[in-house]
C-alpha positions in Angstrom: -3.0 -5.1 -34.4 -1.1 -4.8 -31.1 -1.3 -1.1 -31.3 -5.0 -1.3 -31.6 -5.3 -3.5 -28.4 -3.3 -1.0 -26.4 -5.4 1.9 -27.7 -8.6 -0.1 -26.7 -7.2 -0.7 -23.2 -8.8 1.8 -20.8 -7.7 2.8 -17.4 -9.7 4.3 -14.6 -7.7 7.6 -14.7 -8.7 8.0 -18.4 -12.4 7.7 -17.6 -12.4 10.1 -14.7 -13.2 13.7 -15.4 -10.8 16.4 -14.3 -13.2 17.8 -11.7 -13.6 14.4 -10.0 -9.8 14.1 -10.0 -9.5 17.5 -8.4 -12.1 16.6 -5.7 -10.3 13.3 -4.9 -7.0 15.0 -4.7 -8.5 17.7 -2.4 -10.0 14.9 -0.2 -6.7 13.2 0.0 -4.9 16.4 1.1 -7.7 17.0 3.7 -7.4 13.5 5.1 -3.6 13.8 5.3 -4.0 17.1 7.2 -6.5 15.6 9.6 -4.2 12.6 10.2 -1.3 14.9 10.9 -3.4 16.9 13.4 -4.6 13.7 15.1 -1.0 12.5 15.4 0.0 15.8 16.9 -2.9 15.7 19.4 -2.0 12.1 20.4 1.7 13.1 20.9 0.7 16.1 23.0 -1.6 13.9 25.1 1.2 11.3 25.6 3.6 14.0 26.7 1.0 15.4 29.1 0.3 12.0 30.6 4.0 11.3 31.0 4.5 14.7 32.9 1.5 13.9 35.1 2.8 10.5 36.0 6.3 12.0 36.7 4.7 14.7 38.9 2.7 12.2 40.9 5.6 9.8 41.7 6.3 9.0 45.3 9.7 9.6 46.9 10.4 5.9 46.9 9.8 5.6 43.1 12.1 8.6 42.5 14.7 7.2 44.8 14.6 3.8 43.1 15.0 5.4 39.7 17.9 7.5 40.8 21.3 6.5 39.4 23.2 7.8 42.4 24.9 5.4 44.7 23.9 6.4 48.2 26.8 4.4 49.7 29.2 7.0 48.4 27.5 9.7 50.4 27.0 7.8 53.6 
C-alpha cells in the first residue's frame, strides 16, 4: 500500500513536457547571461566614474591623500 502512495505522488517535473523543460532551461541560461552582462557594465561604469573623480581632484585633495611626510623634505 505504501508503494502505491508513492507511485500516486506526482511532482511538477513529472508533468512538464520535455519541450517546456528545454524552454525553461534556455530562459534560465539567457537570464544568467543578461545578469552577467549587466554586472560587467555596472563594474565598468564604476571604474569609469572612479577614474573621472580621480582625474578631477584638486591639488589640495591630492596633497591631503598623499602618504608623504612633507616635514622630511623641508
